[in-house]
C-alpha positions as CSV (number, residue, x, y, z in Angstrom):
1,M,-55.2,163.8,67.5
2,S,-55.3,160.8,69.8
3,T,-56.1,157.1,69.5
4,T,-57.4,154.6,71.8
5,C,-54.8,152.8,73.9
6,T,-54.4,149.2,72.8
7,H,-52.8,148.1,76.0
8,C,-56.0,148.9,78.1
9,N,-58.5,148.9,75.3
10,G,-59.4,152.5,76.3
11,T,-60.4,151.7,79.9
12,G,-57.4,153.2,81.6
13,E,-57.0,150.1,83.7
14,I,-55.0,146.9,83.2
15,A,-54.9,143.6,85.1
16,R,-51.6,142.6,86.8
17,R,-50.8,139.4,88.7
18,T,-50.5,139.8,92.5
19,T,-47.5,137.3,92.6
20,F,-44.0,137.9,91.3
21,P,-43.3,139.2,88.6
22,M,-46.5,141.3,88.8
23,S,-46.8,141.0,85.1
24,Y,-49.4,142.3,82.7
25,V,-52.4,140.0,82.3
26,G,-54.8,141.9,80.1
27,P,-56.9,145.0,79.7
28,G,-59.2,146.0,82.6
29,P,-61.4,146.5,84.4
30,V,-60.8,143.5,86.6
31,P,-63.9,141.5,87.9
32,E,-64.5,141.7,91.6
33,D,-64.0,137.8,92.0
34,A,-60.8,137.6,90.0
35,L,-58.2,135.6,91.9
36,S,-54.5,136.6,92.0
37,V,-55.2,139.6,89.8
38,V,-55.4,143.2,90.7
39,A,-56.4,146.4,88.8
40,A,-53.7,148.9,88.0
41,T,-53.5,152.2,86.1
42,C,-52.4,151.6,82.5
43,D,-48.7,152.4,82.1
44,E,-49.0,153.1,78.3
45,C,-51.6,155.9,78.6
46,R,-51.4,156.8,82.3
47,G,-55.0,156.0,82.9
48,T,-56.6,158.3,80.2
49,G,-57.5,155.5,77.9
50,R,-56.1,157.6,75.0
51,I,-52.6,157.9,73.4
52,E,-51.6,161.2,71.8
53,A,-50.5,161.0,68.1
54,A,-46.9,161.7,68.8
55,A,-46.7,159.0,71.4
56,A,-48.6,156.5,69.1
57,R,-46.0,156.9,66.4
58,K,-43.3,155.7,68.8
59,Q,-45.0,152.4,69.4
């Protein structure tokens, strides 16, 4: 059983700053006209948008 990833809201993408420290901004997808923000693959679900039950228990 899997659940929707809360880090990316199930999109598989997150927004990161383009400047140091490249921190998480919010769930993606990132709008084309966003400034100083880039889309990245979600590091919690590895881009699938879903988290398996065993991994969800660890959070």
